[in-house]
C-alpha positions in Angstrom: 35.8 -152.4 92.8 35.7 -150.6 96.1 35.7 -146.8 96.2 36.4 -144.4 99.0 35.3 -140.8 99.5 38.4 -138.9 98.5 37.2 -135.6 100.1 37.0 -137.0 103.7 39.6 -135.4 106.0 41.0 -136.3 109.4 37.9 -135.0 111.2 35.0 -136.9 109.7 31.6 -135.2 110.0 29.2 -137.3 112.1 26.6 -137.3 109.3 29.0 -139.0 106.7 29.7 -142.7 106.7 33.3 -143.0 105.8 33.2 -146.8 105.0 33.9 -147.7 101.4 31.3 -148.3 98.7 31.1 -151.4 96.5 30.9 -150.3 92.9 30.1 -152.9 90.1 29.7 -152.6 86.4 26.6 -154.8 86.3 26.0 -154.7 82.6 28.2 -153.6 79.7 26.8 -154.0 76.2 27.4 -152.4 72.8 24.6 -149.9 73.6 24.9 -149.2 77.3 26.6 -149.5 80.7 24.9 -150.0 84.0 26.9 -149.3 87.1 25.6 -150.1 90.6 27.0 -148.6 93.8 26.2 -150.2 97.1 26.6 -147.7 100.0 27.7 -148.7 103.5 24.0 -148.5 104.6 23.3 -151.1 102.0 21.2 -148.8 99.8 22.0 -148.7 96.1 22.5 -146.0 93.6 22.7 -146.8 89.8 24.0 -145.1 86.7 23.0 -146.1 83.2 25.0 -144.7 80.4 23.8 -144.9 76.8 23.7 -143.0 73.5 20.2 -141.8 72.9 19.1 -139.6 70.0 22.7 -138.6 69.3 23.4 -137.6 72.9 25.4 -139.2 75.7 22.8 -139.8 78.4 23.4 -140.6 82.0 20.4 -141.9 83.9 20.9 -141.6 87.7 18.7 -143.7 90.1 18.5 -143.4 93.8 16.9 -145.8 96.3 13.8 -143.6 96.9 12.5 -143.0 93.3 11.5 -145.2 90.4 12.2 -142.5 87.8 15.8 -141.4 87.1 17.3 -138.0 86.7 18.8 -137.7 83.3 21.8 -135.8 82.2 21.8 -135.4 78.4 25.1 -134.3 76.9 24.8 -133.0 73.3 27.4 -131.5 71.0 26.5 -128.0 72.3 24.5 -128.2 75.4 23.9 -130.2 78.6 20.4 -130.6 80.0 19.0 -132.2 83.1 15.5 -133.6 83.1 13.3 -136.0 85.0 9.9 -137.6 85.0 9.8 -137.3 88.8 6.6 -135.6 90.0 7.2 -132.0 91.1 10.7 -131.6 89.7 11.2 -129.2 86.8 13.6 -129.3 83.9 16.9 -127.5 84.6 19.4 -126.5 81.9 23.1 -125.8 82.2 22.9 -123.0 79.8 24.7 -119.7 80.6 22.5 -117.5 78.4 19.3 -119.0 79.9 20.7 -118.7 83.4 21.5 -115.0 82.8 18.0 -114.4 81.4 16.4 -116.1 84.4 18.5 -114.0 86.8 17.5 -110.8 84.9 13.8 -111.9 85.1 14.0 -112.6 88.8 15.7 -109.2 89.4 13.0 -107.5 87.4 10.2 -109.3 89.3 11.8 -108.5 92.7 12.2 -104.8 91.8 8.4 -104.4 91.4 6.7 -102.8 94.4 3.8 -104.2 96.3 0.9 -102.0 97.4 1.8 -102.5 101.1 5.2 -101.1 100.4 3.8 -97.9 98.8 1.5 -96.8 101.6 1.8 -96.2 105.3 -2.0 -95.8 105.6 -5.0 -98.0 105.0 -4.1 -100.6 102.4 -7.7 -101.2 101.3 -8.2 -97.5 100.7 -4.9 -97.3 98.8 -6.0 -100.1 96.5 -9.4 -98.6 96.0 -7.8 -95.3 94.9 -5.7 -96.9 92.1 -6.7 -95.1 88.9 -7.1 -96.6 85.4 -3.8 -95.3 84.2 -1.8 -96.9 87.0 -3.7 -100.2 86.5 -3.1 -100.1 82.8 0.7 -99.6 83.5 0.7 -102.5 85.9 -1.1 -104.7 83.4 1.4 -103.7 80.7 4.3 -104.6 83.0 2.6 -107.9 83.9 2.2 -108.8 80.2 5.9 -107.9 79.6 6.9 -110.3 82.5 4.8 -113.1 81.0 6.5 -112.6 77.6 9.9 -112.6 79.2 9.1 -115.8 81.1 8.0 -117.5 77.9 11.2 -116.5 76.2 13.2 -118.1 79.0 11.1 -121.3 78.7 12.0 -121.7 75.0 
């Protein structure tokens, strides 16, 4: 099967190769499908579809990584994960996304010492009293608890 990019318009961007891709179902068994797409530049992308732990799982491979990115579709949720180094788990979960946005807003609303003084910053920090430091510590502990709730 040959597939074309259906979004290309009359004026093709110079960074997009408009030539068709070759797409083959390389393996189709009772437990999985493996689809291979060969790009015009001769690199390959692969998709493996399988049922795993009661979820429909799509493993996506690109030419530069050994480990796939996995899309796990359950009855009530969709998650994306990978074993690739330096890439974190992401979830398509509206409640979690809203909680993360609220957390980021809360963090960004906090003031920094350099925003609170027009004078000598070192002197300002040295003058912080115990009550203010306790309040900042309490706020910091609240932020850690909020972050851990989002992580769940």
